[in-house]
Phi, psi and omega in degrees: 000138181279140178292153180290140178283131175279136183294134176270118177279171180285101176238031179052037175268155180246142182227149164259124182247138176235130174222147184248158176281156182305121179068013181061030178291147180276064183294327188268018174282338180269138180305317182301316181289318182292319177298321177293325175292319175301315179294328178290315178307312181287332179296320185266353178303143181078315177284321183250333184197162167266132182257114183262317179204156170203163172209136177253099178274168183303327181233011178199166173230149169242132175229133171256117187216162172239107180294148176277334178238262176246157180297316182303320181292321179293317177291329180293322175303312182296302186290312180292320176298317178292315179302315178301314181292322181296321179296310187288310188267337179253352181067031182260132176251006181284156171294130184263314189247147167294158174289143173076186181196165179249143179224155177224122175285129176282127185271321184203184183299322179294318179296312174308308178297322179296319183284329173297318179296316181299314182297311182294328184270351182305314179293329179291313179301325182269009177060035178269346178196166179270323180236141182307319184287357174273345185272113189291350185252035183219151179289353176281341178289135182307142171104349181278138179264129186224151175284143177288170179301141175300159186311309181296344184249007181283141181290145178271158177290159180300316182298319183286338188265002182274358175089348179280135177290145177278132181281152177284146181288157179290135187270342190267337191279126180287341181282350176265121183287140181295152178294137179276151178285114186291337179296325180291337181267355177268125178233000000 
């Protein structure tokens, strides 16, 4: 018996979510189904979650998101919203999704980058395209608008990530230019 999932509250965590179609049917092989799911993802973007990356495979999806409330609620919007629209717009009465979903909480900038690579390369690994940017049902395809990495998951520069403290500039030497006030350059 599977342990019960503890509800994730809004703690500004980012997750990679995977969910599969009922019986692993290849529902998203058709353009109408795949485009409707993309439209559903974007319909709830901002109101239910921040959308960082996604890929729609023939029988499952991967989404990298930061929920605005709970993870369960964000996934419910995607799965339930799509099922409702599939019935209404595609005339489908079939069960679309397996129950539940798998999730992985993103720990740091390296983990975030690793999951972006995984999502983008998934269609290439499954021989659906040669380059990730060729697969039209993925955020790797040109033209999709996505949210940037959350502040705590942005990659650090190489110099800042080596652990050494940055020394204060010498105050007496005339050859060192004073730091400009950064506020004056922001408009």
